[in-house]
C-alpha positions in Angstrom: -7.1 76.0 13.2 -3.6 75.2 11.7 -2.2 75.4 15.3 -4.7 72.9 16.4 -3.8 70.6 13.6 -0.2 70.8 14.5 -0.9 70.4 18.2 -3.0 67.2 17.5 -0.2 65.8 15.3 2.4 66.3 18.0 0.0 64.8 20.6 -0.5 61.7 18.3 3.1 61.1 17.9 3.8 61.1 21.6 0.7 58.9 22.1 2.1 56.4 19.6 5.5 56.5 21.2 4.0 55.7 24.7 2.0 53.0 23.2 5.2 51.3 22.0 6.8 51.7 25.3 3.8 50.0 26.9 3.8 47.2 24.5 7.5 46.6 25.4 6.5 46.3 29.2 8.8 49.0 30.3 6.4 50.4 33.0 6.7 48.6 36.2 5.9 49.1 39.9 9.4 50.4 40.5 11.1 53.8 40.5 12.5 55.4 37.4 16.2 54.6 38.4 15.4 50.8 38.2 13.1 50.6 35.3 15.1 52.9 32.7 17.5 50.5 31.5 17.6 46.6 30.8 20.6 45.3 28.9 18.6 42.2 27.9 15.8 44.1 26.1 16.1 44.9 22.3 15.9 48.5 21.6 12.4 49.5 20.2 13.9 52.4 18.3 15.2 50.2 15.5 11.5 48.5 14.9 10.4 48.9 11.3 6.7 48.8 12.6 7.1 52.1 14.3 6.7 54.4 11.2 3.6 52.5 10.4 2.3 52.8 13.9 2.9 56.6 13.9 1.1 57.1 10.7 -1.7 54.9 11.3 -2.7 56.4 14.7 -2.0 60.2 13.7 -4.0 59.6 10.5 -6.9 57.9 12.5 -7.0 60.8 15.1 -7.1 63.6 12.6 -9.8 62.0 10.7 -12.0 61.6 13.6 -11.4 65.1 15.0 -11.5 67.2 11.8 -13.6 65.0 9.7 -16.3 65.7 12.2 -15.3 69.3 12.7 -15.7 68.6 16.7 -13.0 68.4 19.3 -14.4 66.2 21.9 -13.0 65.6 25.5 -13.7 62.3 27.3 -14.8 62.9 30.8 -13.7 59.3 31.8 -10.2 60.6 31.4 -10.6 63.4 33.9 -12.4 61.1 36.5 -9.9 58.3 36.1 -7.3 60.3 38.1 -9.7 61.5 40.9 -9.5 59.7 44.2 -12.3 59.4 46.8 -12.2 61.5 50.0 -10.1 59.7 52.8 -12.0 58.1 55.6 -12.7 59.7 59.0 -9.3 58.1 60.2 -7.6 59.8 57.3 -7.0 56.7 55.7 -7.4 56.0 51.7 -7.8 52.4 50.7 -6.0 51.4 54.0 -3.2 53.9 53.4 -2.3 56.7 55.7 -1.3 60.1 54.6 2.3 61.0 54.7 4.1 64.6 54.0 6.8 64.4 51.5 10.4 64.8 52.8 12.1 68.1 52.0 15.4 67.9 49.8 17.6 68.9 52.5 16.4 66.1 54.7 17.6 63.5 52.1 21.0 61.9 51.2 22.1 59.8 48.2 22.6 56.1 49.1 23.0 54.8 45.8 22.7 56.2 42.2 19.3 57.7 41.9 18.1 56.5 45.3 17.8 58.8 48.4 16.9 58.4 52.0 16.8 60.3 55.2 20.2 60.7 56.5 19.6 58.6 59.8 18.0 55.8 57.7 20.8 55.8 55.2 23.4 55.5 57.8 21.7 52.6 59.5 21.0 50.8 56.3 24.7 51.0 55.5 25.7 49.5 58.8 23.1 46.7 58.5 24.4 46.2 54.9 27.9 45.8 56.3 27.0 43.5 59.0 24.9 41.3 56.7 27.8 40.9 54.3 30.2 39.5 57.1 27.5 36.7 57.4 27.5 36.1 53.6 24.3 38.0 52.9 24.0 40.6 50.2 21.3 43.0 50.9 20.5 45.4 48.0 18.6 48.5 48.1 16.0 48.8 45.3 14.2 51.9 46.1 14.1 54.7 48.8 12.4 58.2 48.6 9.8 58.7 46.0 8.2 62.2 45.4 4.6 62.5 45.3 4.8 63.3 41.5 6.6 59.8 40.9 4.0 58.0 42.9 1.3 59.5 40.9 2.8 58.2 37.7 3.4 54.8 39.4 -0.4 54.8 40.8 -2.3 56.1 37.8 -0.2 55.2 34.7 0.1 51.6 35.6 -3.5 51.5 36.9 -4.6 52.5 33.4 -2.3 50.3 31.6 -3.7 47.2 33.7 -7.3 48.3 33.4 -7.4 48.3 37.4 -9.9 50.3 39.7 -8.3 52.6 42.2 -9.3 50.0 44.8 -7.4 47.3 43.0 -4.4 49.3 42.3 -4.3 50.8 46.0 -3.8 46.8 47.1 -0.4 47.0 45.8 0.7 50.6 45.3 -0.2 53.5 47.5 -1.9 56.5 46.1 0.0 59.7 45.7 0.3 61.4 49.0 -0.1 58.1 50.8 3.1 56.4 50.2 5.5 55.6 53.0 8.2 56.2 50.4 7.5 59.9 50.4 8.6 60.2 53.9 12.2 59.1 53.0 12.2 56.5 55.7 10.8 53.5 53.6 13.0 51.2 51.7 12.6 48.3 49.3 15.3 45.7 49.9 16.5 42.8 47.5 18.9 39.9 47.6 21.9 40.6 45.4 22.4 37.0 45.1 18.9 36.4 43.8 18.0 39.5 41.9 14.8 37.5 40.2 13.2 37.8 43.7 13.2 41.6 43.5 9.7 43.0 44.3 8.2 39.6 44.4 6.7 37.5 47.2 9.5 35.0 46.5 11.9 37.4 48.2 10.6 35.7 51.4 12.5 32.7 50.4 15.9 34.3 50.2 18.9 34.5 52.6 18.4 38.2 52.5 14.8 38.1 54.0 15.6 35.3 56.4 18.5 37.6 57.8 16.3 40.5 58.0 13.7 38.9 59.8 16.2 37.8 62.7 18.4 41.1 62.7 16.4 44.1 61.0 14.9 45.3 64.4 18.7 45.7 65.7 18.9 48.4 63.1 15.3 50.0 63.7 14.0 48.5 60.3 10.5 46.8 60.4 8.3 45.1 58.0 5.8 47.5 56.7 3.3 45.4 55.3 3.4 41.7 56.8 0.8 39.2 56.0 -2.7 39.9 57.2 -1.6 43.5 58.2 -4.3 45.7 59.8 -4.1 48.1 57.0 -5.2 45.3 54.6 -2.5 46.2 52.2 -0.9 43.2 50.1 2.1 41.4 51.6 5.4 43.0 50.7 8.5 41.2 52.0 10.7 43.6 50.4 9.2 46.9 51.9 10.8 47.9 55.1 10.7 51.3 57.1 13.0 52.9 59.4 11.8 53.8 63.0 15.0 54.7 64.8 14.2 58.3 65.2 11.6 60.3 67.3 10.3 61.8 64.0 10.0 58.5 62.3 8.1 57.0 65.3 5.6 59.9 65.3 5.1 59.6 61.6 4.4 56.0 61.5 2.3 55.9 64.9 -1.0 55.6 63.1 0.0 52.3 61.8 0.4 50.8 65.0 -3.1 51.8 66.5 
């Protein structure tokens, strides 16, 4: 029983910490490398309210659990991370299933960001050519592991009180993200960072340049307006189709 009490107290502490993080809006629909630091956000570690939060939540949890003498598990917590089976076409909420790229297939293109070697090489060429025309293409996200996609999908889904269907409109379920292939890339305008991961990116010089030139480098927009997969329009999300393997992987999206 003492072990269980200690375990519960530790759990409550972690839960309280996570709650503070959520209230500070740190979790976003972007990879860890781009949401781990914000120079304009005040550190929450100095807040005088954290000790009160920790004590209050821990006390409440201990009272509820040990006061009744019963440790109850909520079945909704389990079911919240279950997904329905894919359709006969292999889709899940419009998304196709993708195998995760192996580590030896990836190369680092920016701190914390990896791509397939062919995609990384061609993006660098495209970026240099754009710079010659005064356009600043910035890579925001590349390869994402299935584990990371699991957090992006389920944790934010819970935080925003979304259904799985609602969440899938803006984020692929784990195992169904193009980013897992290492061929997908999120691009921003270095001269307009406020448009990152926003529909407003379509109004930037970077997007205008990509619309005209991206195909020259074998990059194509994954989710244009009114796409057949019925996924929300993402002007920043592009995929590389400059190899036979990439063409084979993304062939179902063109049928």
